[in-house]
Backbone as CSV, one residue per row, in Angstrom:
resi,resn,N_x,N_y,N_z,CA_x,CA_y,CA_z,C_x,C_y,C_z
1,MET,113.177,88.044,68.002,111.795,88.224,67.575,111.163,89.335,68.391
2,LEU,110.363,90.172,67.718,109.774,91.338,68.374,108.768,90.920,69.445
3,GLU,108.879,91.531,70.633,107.938,91.267,71.712,106.725,92.181,71.558
4,LYS,105.553,91.575,71.378,104.350,92.361,71.115,103.407,92.426,72.313
5,GLN,103.658,91.583,73.333,102.712,91.536,74.431,102.785,92.771,75.312
6,ASN,103.888,93.497,75.262,104.062,94.679,76.114,104.475,95.852,75.241
7,VAL,103.507,96.617,74.777,103.798,97.758,73.914,104.328,98.900,74.767
8,ARG,105.520,99.382,74.451,106.159,100.444,75.220,105.694,101.796,74.687
9,ARG,105.353,102.709,75.592,104.811,104.022,75.237,105.945,105.044,75.250
10,VAL,106.246,105.580,74.062,107.397,106.462,73.857,106.922,107.838,73.399
11,PHE,107.530,108.890,73.939,107.162,110.266,73.596,108.404,111.021,73.132
12,ILE,108.261,111.739,72.020,109.336,112.597,71.519,108.733,113.961,71.198
13,ILE,109.233,115.000,71.845,108.824,116.369,71.555,109.845,116.930,70.564
14,LEU,109.377,117.397,69.421,110.322,117.843,68.391,109.662,118.851,67.463
15,SER,110.488,119.587,66.736,110.028,120.464,65.667,110.578,119.934,64.360
16,SER,110.058,120.431,63.257,110.548,119.963,61.958,112.007,120.366,61.733
17,SER,112.474,121.415,62.418,113.869,121.848,62.263,114.851,120.820,62.820
18,SER,114.368,119.911,63.666,115.242,118.892,64.242,115.313,117.627,63.395
19,LEU,114.596,117.588,62.293,114.519,116.371,61.487,115.871,115.848,60.979
20,PRO,116.874,116.699,60.664,118.153,116.139,60.197,118.742,115.084,61.125
21,TYR,118.575,115.261,62.435,119.054,114.237,63.369,117.906,113.402,63.942
22,ALA,116.714,113.979,64.059,115.577,113.228,64.605,115.201,112.051,63.712
23,GLU,115.365,112.207,62.388,115.080,111.091,61.478,115.962,109.888,61.805
24,LYS,117.227,110.150,62.137,118.145,109.063,62.460,117.787,108.446,63.810
25,CYS,117.323,109.267,64.716,116.863,108.773,66.016,115.687,107.811,65.828
26,ILE,114.679,108.246,65.094,113.477,107.436,64.911,113.778,106.188,64.087
27,ASP,114.593,106.345,63.064,114.973,105.203,62.229,115.662,104.128,63.067
28,SER,116.634,104.532,63.887,117.354,103.553,64.706,116.447,102.962,65.779
29,LEU,115.514,103.750,66.283,114.559,103.266,67.280,113.651,102.206,66.664
30,PHE,113.093,102.510,65.497,112.219,101.551,64.809,112.967,100.270,64.453
31,THR,114.190,100.405,64.016,114.963,99.251,63.543,115.448,98.374,64.679
32,ASN,115.890,98.985,65.780,116.618,98.231,66.797,115.838,97.882,68.054
33,SER,114.636,98.428,68.238,113.849,98.050,69.404,113.354,96.617,69.250
34,LEU,113.594,95.804,70.251,113.116,94.422,70.262,111.725,94.323,70.880
35,GLU,111.168,95.463,71.262,109.821,95.511,71.832,108.922,96.336,70.926
36,SER,107.645,96.029,70.939,106.685,96.823,70.176,106.557,98.202,70.813
37,LEU,106.505,99.226,69.958,106.448,100.601,70.436,105.172,101.290,69.980
38,ASN,104.712,102.205,70.807,103.681,103.160,70.417,104.291,104.537,70.632
39,VAL,104.668,105.196,69.538,105.459,106.424,69.610,104.566,107.637,69.374
40,PHE,104.565,108.548,70.351,103.820,109.801,70.271,104.801,110.915,69.918
41,LEU,104.660,111.489,68.743,105.488,112.602,68.309,104.671,113.877,68.472
42,ILE,105.158,114.796,69.298,104.406,116.020,69.615,105.215,117.211,69.138
43,THR,104.600,118.037,68.290,105.338,119.120,67.652,104.629,120.459,67.847
44,ASP,105.008,121.439,67.034,104.505,122.797,67.203,103.221,123.039,66.407
45,ASP,103.328,123.585,65.218,102.120,123.948,64.481,101.764,122.903,63.429
46,THR,100.684,123.179,62.694,100.188,122.241,61.685,101.216,121.982,60.601
47,GLU,101.967,123.006,60.214,102.990,122.836,59.188,104.071,121.877,59.649
48,ASP,104.504,122.024,60.920,105.481,121.099,61.483,104.934,119.677,61.466
49,LYS,103.677,119.538,61.852,103.054,118.211,61.893,103.099,117.548,60.523
50,GLU,102.744,118.293,59.494,102.734,117.742,58.135,104.131,117.329,57.693
51,LYS,105.142,118.132,58.020,106.521,117.809,57.642,107.007,116.557,58.368
52,ILE,106.656,116.444,59.641,107.101,115.283,60.412,106.411,114.011,59.929
53,ILE,105.124,114.102,59.641,104.408,112.939,59.100,105.056,112.489,57.797
54,ALA,105.325,113.438,56.920,105.943,113.099,55.635,107.311,112.452,55.832
55,SER,108.059,112.928,56.823,109.382,112.381,57.095,109.296,110.965,57.650
56,VAL,108.443,110.754,58.652,108.370,109.451,59.312,107.798,108.398,58.366
57,GLU,106.920,108.807,57.475,106.355,107.854,56.518,107.436,107.242,55.625
58,LYS,108.547,107.950,55.461,109.634,107.460,54.606,110.644,106.598,55.373
59,ILE,110.532,106.597,56.685,111.477,105.851,57.507,111.114,104.371,57.513
60,ASN,112.134,103.540,57.391,111.915,102.100,57.413,111.348,101.681,58.766
61,ASN,110.227,100.965,58.743,109.567,100.522,59.970,109.253,99.032,59.840
62,PRO,110.299,98.198,59.839,110.119,96.778,59.528,109.236,96.032,60.512
63,ASN,109.131,96.532,61.732,108.349,95.840,62.757,106.986,96.472,62.999
64,ASN,106.633,97.423,62.128,105.307,98.054,62.186,104.983,98.644,63.558
65,HIS,105.941,99.377,64.095,105.669,100.092,65.338,104.574,101.127,65.105
66,GLN,103.747,101.328,66.100,102.711,102.347,66.009,103.331,103.732,66.184
67,TRP,102.806,104.708,65.503,103.242,106.082,65.716,102.148,107.044,65.287
68,GLN,102.155,108.216,65.891,101.213,109.275,65.551,101.841,110.619,65.878
69,VAL,101.375,111.660,65.197,101.916,113.000,65.391,100.799,113.933,65.853
70,TYR,101.068,114.709,66.878,100.128,115.705,67.395,100.786,117.069,67.347
71,ASP,100.020,118.090,66.985,100.559,119.448,67.039,100.202,120.085,68.373
72,VAL,100.758,121.255,68.629,100.613,121.878,69.938,99.165,122.267,70.227
73,LEU,98.382,122.561,69.195,96.986,122.922,69.424,96.197,121.733,69.961
74,GLU,96.496,120.558,69.455,95.843,119.347,69.966,96.240,119.084,71.408
75,ALA,97.505,119.375,71.736,97.959,119.238,73.117,97.340,120.322,73.999
76,ASP,97.187,121.535,73.443,96.587,122.638,74.211,95.193,122.275,74.701
77,GLU,94.416,121.648,73.852,93.046,121.285,74.221,93.043,120.345,75.420
78,ARG,93.970,119.404,75.435,94.061,118.476,76.550,94.574,119.170,77.808
79,ALA,95.515,120.120,77.620,96.088,120.837,78.763,95.028,121.669,79.483
80,GLU,94.140,122.278,78.735,93.095,123.105,79.345,92.217,122.289,80.276
81,ILE,92.127,121.006,80.021,91.333,120.122,80.883,92.179,119.582,82.028
82,LYS,93.327,118.976,81.700,94.135,118.303,82.724,94.770,119.293,83.700
83,PHE,95.191,120.454,83.202,95.875,121.437,84.043,94.956,122.600,84.442
84,LYS,93.675,122.388,84.355,92.712,123.466,84.612,92.932,124.152,85.950
85,GLN,93.282,123.370,86.970,93.473,123.922,88.315,94.911,124.374,88.574
86,TYR,95.765,124.266,87.561,97.191,124.499,87.787,97.700,125.587,86.844
87,SER,97.529,126.821,87.284,97.846,127.963,86.422,99.329,128.032,86.067
88,ASN,100.201,127.646,87.003,101.634,127.696,86.706,102.012,126.716,85.597
89,LEU,101.402,125.543,85.594,101.693,124.553,84.556,101.193,125.018,83.201
90,LEU,100.024,125.653,83.173,99.493,126.182,81.910,100.435,127.233,81.330
91,ILE,101.019,128.055,82.204,101.960,129.074,81.750,103.287,128.443,81.346
92,PHE,103.745,127.508,82.151,105.059,126.893,81.943,105.169,126.227,80.572
93,ARG,104.155,125.491,80.174,104.248,124.761,78.904,104.170,125.695,77.701
94,LYS,103.895,126.972,77.934,103.919,127.969,76.851,105.274,128.665,76.777
95,GLY,106.191,128.257,77.626,107.520,128.871,77.646,108.406,128.260,76.580
96,HIS,109.613,127.847,76.955,110.514,127.242,75.975,109.936,125.917,75.485
97,PRO,110.033,125.616,74.175,109.476,124.354,73.657,109.986,123.115,74.374
98,CYS,111.244,123.133,74.827,111.795,121.965,75.532,111.046,121.666,76.826
99,TRP,110.433,122.681,77.417,109.741,122.462,78.676,108.526,121.554,78.509
100,ARG,108.030,121.462,77.280,106.858,120.615,77.044,107.191,119.132,77.166
101,LYS,108.477,118.781,77.217,108.854,117.400,77.521,108.383,117.001,78.913
102,LEU,108.256,117.974,79.790,107.821,117.715,81.155,106.301,117.657,81.296
103,THR,105.602,118.371,80.453,104.154,118.503,80.612,103.336,117.676,79.621
104,ASP,103.735,117.664,78.354,102.825,117.144,77.337,102.666,115.629,77.307
105,PRO,103.683,114.823,77.669,103.405,113.384,77.770,102.298,113.072,78.774
106,LEU,102.162,113.909,79.811,101.102,113.709,80.798,99.716,113.844,80.177
107,LEU,99.621,114.630,79.098,98.331,114.911,78.476,97.807,113.722,77.679
108,PHE,98.673,112.775,77.389,98.305,111.614,76.579,98.436,110.316,77.384
109,SER,98.426,110.433,78.712,98.654,109.266,79.570,97.626,109.209,80.689
110,GLU,97.255,107.975,81.045,96.334,107.716,82.141,97.096,107.062,83.293
111,THR,96.428,106.974,84.435,97.041,106.400,85.629,97.617,105.013,85.346
112,GLY,98.869,104.841,85.727,99.541,103.561,85.561,100.297,103.425,84.262
113,GLU,100.019,104.272,83.275,100.683,104.149,81.986,102.091,104.728,82.043
114,GLU,103.017,104.041,81.361,104.384,104.513,81.350,104.585,105.613,80.320
115,MET,105.593,106.417,80.567,106.014,107.453,79.636,107.534,107.347,79.501
116,ILE,107.995,106.868,78.356,109.423,106.866,78.035,109.643,108.100,77.175
117,ILE,110.246,109.116,77.746,110.348,110.425,77.111,111.756,110.567,76.536
118,LEU,111.837,110.759,75.225,113.108,110.780,74.520,113.376,112.133,73.883
119,ASP,114.629,112.561,73.924,115.063,113.691,73.105,115.167,113.232,71.653
120,PRO,115.017,114.148,70.698,115.161,113.747,69.293,116.606,113.586,68.835
121,ASP,117.571,113.900,69.713,118.984,113.784,69.320,119.642,112.533,69.919
122,LEU,118.854,111.468,70.043,119.368,110.181,70.489,119.682,109.304,69.291
123,TYR,120.484,108.272,69.534,120.720,107.265,68.503,120.832,105.916,69.199
124,PHE,120.227,104.886,68.592,120.198,103.548,69.157,121.046,102.626,68.271
125,PRO,122.310,102.388,68.643,123.243,101.693,67.740,123.100,100.180,67.709
126,ASN,122.423,99.596,68.722,122.341,98.143,68.835,120.909,97.681,69.049
127,ARG,120.658,96.402,68.801,119.359,95.802,69.115,119.199,95.813,70.633
128,PHE,118.078,96.310,71.139,117.983,96.561,72.574,116.551,96.462,73.088
129,LYS,116.447,96.462,74.401,115.177,96.608,75.106,115.309,97.764,76.088
130,PHE,114.248,98.548,76.235,114.241,99.581,77.268,114.244,98.915,78.640
131,GLU,114.770,99.639,79.630,114.655,99.161,81.002,113.185,99.265,81.432
132,GLN,112.825,98.514,82.457,111.458,98.591,82.948,111.214,99.945,83.620
133,THR,110.104,100.553,83.311,109.754,101.838,83.916,109.207,101.594,85.319
134,PRO,109.794,102.228,86.336,109.344,101.971,87.713,107.912,102.447,87.949
135,LYS,107.290,101.882,88.970,105.886,102.179,89.261,105.691,103.610,89.716
136,ASP,106.541,104.079,90.631,106.338,105.409,91.202,107.640,106.174,91.380
137,LYS,108.642,105.806,90.610,109.930,106.484,90.682,110.344,106.951,89.292
138,LEU,111.543,107.499,89.191,112.003,108.132,87.959,113.362,107.587,87.542
139,HIS,113.519,107.348,86.250,114.828,107.037,85.677,115.247,108.171,84.750
140,LEU,116.516,108.574,84.863,117.095,109.579,83.974,118.476,109.085,83.540
141,MET,119.052,109.728,82.525,120.416,109.432,82.133,121.395,110.211,83.016
142,TRP,122.659,109.808,82.961,123.726,110.408,83.767,124.722,111.095,82.847
143,GLN,125.258,112.222,83.296,126.350,112.886,82.579,127.319,113.471,83.603
144,PRO,128.574,113.674,83.226,129.558,114.159,84.202,129.269,115.553,84.769
145,PRO,128.993,116.570,83.907,128.868,117.922,84.454,127.445,118.227,84.916
146,SER,127.270,119.422,85.417,125.938,119.929,85.726,125.484,120.846,84.600
147,CYS,124.248,120.634,84.123,123.723,121.528,83.084,122.562,122.349,83.632
148,LEU,122.573,122.596,84.948,121.501,123.361,85.574,121.803,124.854,85.458
149,ARG,120.940,125.562,84.797,121.067,127.006,84.630,119.734,127.590,84.174
150,PRO,119.529,128.893,84.301,120.460,129.938,84.744,120.595,129.967,86.260
151,PRO,121.648,130.647,86.753,121.906,130.653,88.191,120.737,131.130,89.029
152,GLU,120.011,132.147,88.558,118.922,132.671,89.386,117.812,131.651,89.579
153,THR,117.609,130.782,88.598,116.564,129.771,88.722,117.044,128.613,89.588
154,VAL,118.322,128.256,89.476,118.889,127.233,90.353,118.807,127.690,91.804
155,LEU,119.181,128.939,92.059,119.146,129.456,93.424,117.715,129.564,93.945
156,ALA,116.773,129.845,93.045,115.365,129.875,93.448,114.919,128.501,93.930
157,ALA,115.414,127.452,93.283,115.087,126.095,93.718,115.663,125.817,95.101
158,PHE,116.938,126.155,95.293,117.551,125.941,96.601,116.834,126.733,97.692
159,ASN,116.361,127.925,97.342,115.706,128.786,98.328,114.280,128.362,98.623
160,ALA,113.704,127.474,97.805,112.291,127.103,97.939,111.915,126.503,99.303
161,PRO,112.615,125.559,99.939,113.790,124.857,99.408,113.391,123.560,98.689
162,VAL,114.167,123.242,97.648,113.966,122.014,96.883,115.318,121.328,96.725
163,LYS,115.349,120.023,96.923,116.563,119.260,96.677,116.708,119.023,95.167
164,LEU,117.957,119.068,94.683,118.244,118.858,93.269,119.237,117.706,93.108
165,ALA,119.094,116.979,92.007,120.027,115.897,91.693,121.154,116.419,90.813
166,HIS,122.354,115.893,91.023,123.524,116.240,90.218,123.621,115.270,89.033
167,HIS,124.415,115.634,88.031,124.742,114.759,86.895,123.534,114.367,86.049
168,VAL,122.497,115.165,86.065,121.275,114.814,85.337,121.427,115.087,83.849
169,ASP,121.248,114.051,83.050,121.126,114.205,81.601,119.680,113.892,81.240
170,ILE,119.082,114.735,80.418,117.642,114.638,80.164,117.339,114.046,78.790
171,GLY,118.292,113.277,78.245,118.036,112.631,76.962,116.925,111.609,77.033
172,VAL,116.842,110.903,78.168,115.823,109.876,78.377,115.261,110.026,79.779
173,ALA,113.940,109.946,79.891,113.278,109.889,81.194,112.245,108.776,81.146
174,GLN,112.174,107.989,82.207,111.161,106.941,82.324,110.382,107.167,83.608
175,ILE,109.068,107.255,83.456,108.209,107.649,84.568,106.797,107.151,84.272
176,ARG,105.941,107.106,85.276,104.550,106.684,85.080,103.587,107.706,85.669
177,GLU,102.415,107.761,85.099,101.328,108.475,85.734,100.843,107.648,86.927
178,PRO,100.329,108.280,88.019,100.080,109.717,88.103,101.291,110.481,88.634
179,ILE,101.435,111.711,88.176,102.439,112.638,88.674,101.747,113.601,89.638
180,ASP,102.437,114.006,90.666,101.879,114.933,91.650,101.797,116.328,91.025
181,LEU,100.663,116.623,90.400,100.502,117.903,89.697,100.486,119.086,90.651
182,GLU,99.958,118.880,91.837,99.933,119.985,92.810,101.355,120.405,93.171
183,TRP,102.226,119.412,93.413,103.624,119.723,93.727,104.326,120.316,92.517
184,PHE,104.072,119.769,91.340,104.664,120.267,90.099,104.307,121.745,89.904
185,ASP,103.051,122.072,90.100,102.589,123.455,89.953,103.250,124.353,90.995
186,TRP,103.348,123.844,92.230,104.021,124.600,93.301,105.474,124.871,92.939
187,LEU,106.170,123.850,92.425,107.578,123.984,92.054,107.770,125.071,91.007
188,ILE,106.954,125.059,89.968,107.085,126.064,88.914,106.870,127.465,89.486
189,GLY,105.936,127.592,90.415,105.733,128.883,91.066,106.958,129.331,91.834
190,LYS,107.584,128.411,92.550,108.779,128.731,93.328,109.965,129.084,92.441
191,LEU,110.013,128.494,91.240,111.110,128.791,90.322,110.931,130.138,89.614
192,GLY,109.746,130.733,89.769,109.522,132.047,89.176,108.251,132.185,88.371
193,GLY,107.510,131.081,88.185,106.257,131.166,87.439,106.471,131.713,86.036
194,LYS,105.696,132.720,85.702,105.794,133.306,84.364,107.079,134.096,84.156
195,GLU,107.833,134.329,85.230,109.093,135.081,85.135,110.308,134.182,84.946
196,ILE,110.127,132.871,84.860,111.271,131.978,84.648,111.930,132.323,83.314
197,PRO,113.250,132.522,83.285,113.931,132.816,82.014,113.653,131.718,80.982
198,ARG,113.385,132.112,79.763,112.972,131.166,78.718,114.195,130.476,78.112
199,LEU,114.832,129.641,78.920,116.018,128.908,78.502,115.745,127.413,78.597
200,MET,116.259,126.659,77.636,115.986,125.220,77.612,116.522,124.517,78.849
201,HIS,117.606,125.022,79.446,118.247,124.339,80.561,117.369,124.287,81.813
202,VAL,116.332,125.108,81.872,115.412,125.064,83.008,114.780,123.674,83.120
203,GLU,114.594,123.025,81.971,114.026,121.673,81.980,114.829,120.762,82.899
204,ALA,116.155,120.856,82.835,117.013,119.990,83.655,116.829,120.283,85.147
205,ILE,116.588,121.543,85.500,116.346,121.891,86.906,115.094,121.182,87.414
206,VAL,114.046,121.204,86.600,112.784,120.585,87.010,112.943,119.072,87.118
207,TRP,113.605,118.446,86.125,113.818,117.001,86.204,114.644,116.645,87.439
208,SER,115.664,117.445,87.747,116.519,117.128,88.898,115.737,117.255,90.208
209,ALA,114.771,118.184,90.245,113.910,118.309,91.430,112.983,117.098,91.541
210,PHE,112.422,116.663,90.419,111.592,115.472,90.423,112.394,114.247,90.872
211,ALA,113.641,114.168,90.439,114.476,113.022,90.791,114.630,112.898,92.304
212,MET,114.900,114.001,92.974,115.108,113.949,94.417,113.794,113.763,95.167
213,LYS,112.700,114.234,94.604,111.394,114.053,95.254,110.912,112.612,95.114
214,MET,111.046,112.042,93.918,110.462,110.737,93.633,111.405,109.577,93.942
215,GLY,112.709,109.812,93.847,113.653,108.710,93.949,113.729,107.961,92.631
216,GLY,114.527,106.922,92.627,114.767,106.191,91.387,116.258,106.133,91.152
217,GLY,116.692,106.493,89.951,118.124,106.491,89.716,118.503,106.752,88.280
218,TYR,119.809,106.860,88.068,120.351,107.064,86.720,120.364,105.735,85.967
219,LEU,119.929,105.756,84.718,120.130,104.615,83.846,121.626,104.376,83.721
220,ASN,122.034,103.118,83.777,123.451,102.809,83.822,124.175,103.356,82.587
221,PRO,125.190,104.224,82.767,125.862,104.864,81.625,126.643,103.899,80.739
222,LYS,126.836,102.654,81.173,127.462,101.669,80.287,126.527,101.307,79.128
223,HIS,125.222,101.436,79.368,124.223,101.162,78.334,123.566,102.423,77.800
224,TRP,123.559,103.483,78.607,122.861,104.729,78.255,123.885,105.849,78.334
225,LYS,124.478,106.177,77.203,125.685,107.005,77.169,125.394,108.403,76.624
226,CYS,125.915,109.394,77.320,125.765,110.799,76.901,127.093,111.319,76.356
227,TRP,127.057,111.936,75.182,128.257,112.569,74.639,128.641,113.751,75.521
228,TYR,129.904,113.848,75.837,130.385,114.896,76.737,131.520,115.655,76.070
229,ARG,131.337,116.952,75.935,132.389,117.785,75.340,133.446,118.069,76.392
230,SER,134.277,117.073,76.610,135.344,117.186,77.597,136.407,118.167,77.106
231,HIS,137.368,118.448,77.956,138.395,119.427,77.594,139.262,118.922,76.435
232,TRP,139.573,117.622,76.441,140.407,117.120,75.346,139.629,117.110,74.033
233,LYS,138.315,116.902,74.098,137.506,116.976,72.882,137.454,118.403,72.352
234,ARG,137.387,119.364,73.252,137.410,120.766,72.835,138.698,121.076,72.082
235,VAL,139.799,120.523,72.588,141.092,120.748,71.935,141.092,120.137,70.540
236,LEU,140.602,118.914,70.401,140.580,118.238,69.104,139.714,118.991,68.100
237,ILE,138.567,119.482,68.562,137.689,120.256,67.678,138.385,121.547,67.264
238,LYS,139.044,122.180,68.231,139.747,123.434,67.967,140.859,123.250,66.935
239,THR,141.475,122.067,66.949,142.570,121.805,66.012,142.080,121.305,64.656
240,GLY,140.750,121.192,64.507,140.205,120.881,63.187,139.651,119.492,62.983
241,MET,139.599,118.671,64.018,139.026,117.335,63.844,137.549,117.449,63.503
242,SER,137.095,116.657,62.540,135.696,116.709,62.114,134.782,116.089,63.160
243,GLY,133.526,116.507,63.129,132.552,115.960,64.065,132.326,114.474,63.861
244,THR,132.282,114.032,62.609,132.067,112.614,62.342,133.219,111.777,62.881
245,LYS,134.447,112.276,62.731,135.594,111.577,63.290,135.485,111.514,64.805
246,MET,135.016,112.610,65.392,134.844,112.652,66.834,133.851,111.584,67.294
247,LEU,132.733,111.457,66.593,131.729,110.467,66.966,132.243,109.045,66.758
248,SER,133.062,108.848,65.736,133.578,107.499,65.452,134.464,106.986,66.573
249,MET,134.950,107.879,67.417,135.820,107.493,68.522,135.041,106.977,69.726
250,GLU,133.709,107.148,69.713,132.888,106.687,70.823,132.752,105.161,70.774
251,ASN,132.911,104.511,71.907,132.736,103.063,71.993,131.257,102.763,72.250
252,LEU,130.562,102.339,71.205,129.127,102.095,71.304,128.776,100.609,71.216
253,ASN,129.764,99.739,71.362,129.534,98.307,71.165,128.514,97.703,72.129
254,SER,128.445,98.221,73.350,127.498,97.682,74.325,126.476,98.723,74.761
255,VAL,126.293,99.738,73.940,125.409,100.852,74.283,124.016,100.647,73.697
256,LYS,123.005,100.825,74.522,121.627,100.778,74.038,121.232,102.107,73.404
257,CYS,121.621,103.183,74.051,121.198,104.514,73.611,122.349,105.491,73.762
258,PHE,122.599,106.279,72.722,123.656,107.293,72.731,122.997,108.657,72.567
259,HIS,123.249,109.554,73.505,122.689,110.902,73.453,123.705,111.833,72.799
260,ALA,123.452,112.190,71.551,124.336,113.106,70.820,123.916,114.533,71.121
261,CYS,124.215,114.969,72.320,123.731,116.275,72.773,124.657,117.397,72.303
262,GLY,124.181,118.633,72.484,124.977,119.793,72.122,125.285,119.829,70.638
263,MET,126.512,120.244,70.306,126.897,120.367,68.909,126.947,119.025,68.191
264,SER,127.117,117.928,68.949,127.320,116.626,68.311,126.082,116.133,67.562
265,LYS,124.900,116.640,67.890,123.710,116.167,67.185,123.746,116.511,65.697
266,TRP,124.471,117.572,65.352,124.536,117.980,63.942,125.532,117.125,63.154
267,TRP,126.252,116.246,63.839,127.185,115.341,63.165,126.565,113.969,62.896
268,VAL,125.422,113.711,63.516,124.846,112.361,63.475,124.470,111.931,62.063
269,LYS,123.832,112.797,61.311,123.351,112.429,59.979,124.497,111.894,59.114
270,GLU,125.585,112.652,59.043,126.719,112.235,58.229,127.384,110.990,58.804
271,ALA,127.469,110.910,60.126,128.098,109.742,60.752,127.313,108.470,60.450
272,VAL,125.985,108.567,60.467,125.160,107.397,60.149,125.306,107.035,58.674
273,GLU,125.306,108.043,57.824,125.457,107.780,56.392,126.804,107.123,56.076
274,GLN,127.813,107.424,56.904,129.125,106.785,56.735,129.240,105.470,57.518
275,LYS,128.114,105.062,58.147,128.055,103.809,58.922,129.076,103.778,60.054
276,LEU,129.213,104.904,60.737,130.158,105.007,61.841,129.531,104.703,63.194
277,LEU,128.202,104.743,63.286,127.529,104.568,64.573,126.814,103.234,64.708
278,GLN,126.456,102.623,63.588,125.698,101.377,63.638,126.590,100.227,64.102
279,LYS,126.170,99.534,65.172,126.938,98.392,65.691,126.161,97.087,65.519
280,GLU,124.858,97.157,65.638,123.951,96.039,65.347,124.243,94.798,66.179
281,LYS,124.697,95.002,67.413,124.863,93.893,68.341,123.566,93.705,69.142
282,LEU,123.497,92.660,69.930,122.323,92.387,70.751,122.643,92.777,72.192
283,VAL,121.954,93.799,72.711,122.201,94.279,74.076,120.862,94.266,74.816
284,THR,120.587,93.175,75.494,119.277,93.017,76.143,119.368,92.890,77.658
285,THR,120.577,92.798,78.195,120.707,92.710,79.643,120.311,94.032,80.291
286,THR,119.931,93.960,81.550,119.573,95.154,82.314,120.599,95.367,83.413
287,LEU,121.345,96.438,83.312,122.312,96.772,84.350,121.622,97.584,85.449
288,PRO,122.052,97.476,86.689,121.388,98.201,87.785,121.502,99.712,87.615
289,THR,120.446,100.394,88.010,120.493,101.857,88.010,121.392,102.331,89.154
290,ILE,121.820,103.581,89.052,122.693,104.184,90.052,121.880,105.220,90.830
291,PRO,121.865,105.179,92.160,121.055,106.132,92.933,121.405,107.580,92.591
292,PHE,120.399,108.422,92.573,120.614,109.845,92.308,121.554,110.444,93.352
293,THR,122.435,111.329,92.891,123.353,112.055,93.761,122.821,113.455,93.996
294,GLU,122.703,113.864,95.244,122.190,115.206,95.521,123.219,116.266,95.143
295,PHE,122.734,117.330,94.531,123.562,118.472,94.150,123.338,119.552,95.203
296,THR,124.256,119.681,96.130,124.076,120.608,97.242,124.399,122.046,96.819
297,LEU,123.883,122.982,97.585,124.172,124.391,97.329,125.673,124.657,97.442
298,LYS,126.331,124.015,98.396,127.780,124.180,98.557,128.513,123.721,97.306
299,ARG,128.136,122.566,96.783,128.770,122.047,95.583,128.490,122.947,94.388
300,TYR,127.256,123.426,94.282,126.890,124.309,93.168,127.741,125.581,93.184
301,LYS,127.879,126.199,94.343,128.659,127.429,94.444,130.128,127.179,94.110
302,LEU,130.646,126.026,94.535,132.040,125.687,94.229,132.231,125.581,92.716
303,GLU,131.341,124.883,92.047,131.466,124.718,90.599,131.305,126.042,89.862
304,GLN,130.405,126.894,90.351,130.234,128.207,89.739,131.484,129.055,89.894
305,ASN,132.114,128.975,91.058,133.341,129.749,91.297,134.465,129.289,90.366
306,ILE,134.564,127.986,90.154,135.594,127.455,89.248,135.331,127.941,87.821
307,LYS,134.067,127.889,87.385,133.722,128.356,86.037,134.018,129.846,85.880
308,ASP,133.670,130.620,86.903,133.921,132.061,86.843,135.427,132.348,86.741
309,PHE,136.221,131.597,87.477,137.671,131.775,87.438,138.216,131.453,86.048
310,LEU,137.739,130.355,85.449,138.206,129.967,84.121,137.829,131.000,83.068
311,TRP,136.647,131.599,83.221,136.263,132.677,82.299,137.207,133.876,82.441
312,LYS,137.515,134.231,83.673,138.336,135.414,83.929,139.746,135.264,83.357
313,ILE,140.292,134.052,83.392,141.659,133.869,82.884,141.668,133.576,81.382
314,GLY,140.481,133.564,80.769,140.407,133.394,79.317,140.461,131.967,78.835
315,TYR,140.272,131.010,79.746,140.384,129.599,79.356,139.351,129.231,78.303
316,TYR,138.095,129.608,78.520,137.037,129.190,77.609,137.177,129.836,76.227
317,SER,137.608,131.078,76.193,137.801,131.730,74.891,138.930,131.065,74.116
318,LEU,139.868,130.479,74.827,140.989,129.793,74.176,140.589,128.396,73.700
319,ILE,139.852,127.677,74.524,139.625,126.256,74.296,138.333,125.960,73.532
320,ASN,137.350,126.863,73.604,136.088,126.597,72.934,136.202,126.739,71.422
321,PRO,135.471,125.888,70.664,135.475,126.040,69.200,134.925,127.401,68.797
322,ASP,135.401,127.910,67.672,134.918,129.209,67.181,133.470,129.080,66.727
């Protein structure tokens, strides 16, 4: 039975171009959440807003979860007030659209309110409950590799100096207001301010810095699973295995949330239509979080050297899908 006494506050930053997989994310979220949700969908322009509203209105919502859509202009008005003293934050949220995952949930939240921030390329295969959002710490997902880039921005963080967390996957973040906006603004300045390269991966650098500053931990990967394009998966894709077949090989029986990141998000629609991802089991236990692992400069340089070597010998050109 749906729990209504504690409405969970969920944020998804998306554009209408993400709807092929975002629809499946929202559909599975509405269907499988055992808690009442209030979902804030934040998009780009008015046209995007209209398309997303039309899409979500067609999605089955058997438990009558609350939802609303805001465009970037509505968020801009709030940002001019909340970030008035923080010029770097005002500039930052005008950069890559993914960066607004870090800023815009703050614009719709008051002190003490939780923010469960979701990527639109998630899928919820089982009946589940979110983990409790900590009072003053951060929860993130875990993944094997490092997705922190570009190198100049990573090195700018180390030179600040700022500690960074390793294995950060940004499919899900759980956090509460208030956030230290002064430190956040300082961090963006140290990373380059308006000169930060406009790449989506910068978001992961900022989250990893927040992780080491605030503490908290990784959501347990047994319940919160990130798709990883491992070397053997690269080989299978290269030899012609379909994306849907690839997804069907994932063990989702005890998974609350599956992050279909990278190329795999474009396989979700067909996989769901073929009923390859739906498990419909009851997964309500809470597994302990795993403490954040620091990503040291020494470790970063070692991993970069290995990647550079593999590029030089032609490994990636051989193994990567065309």
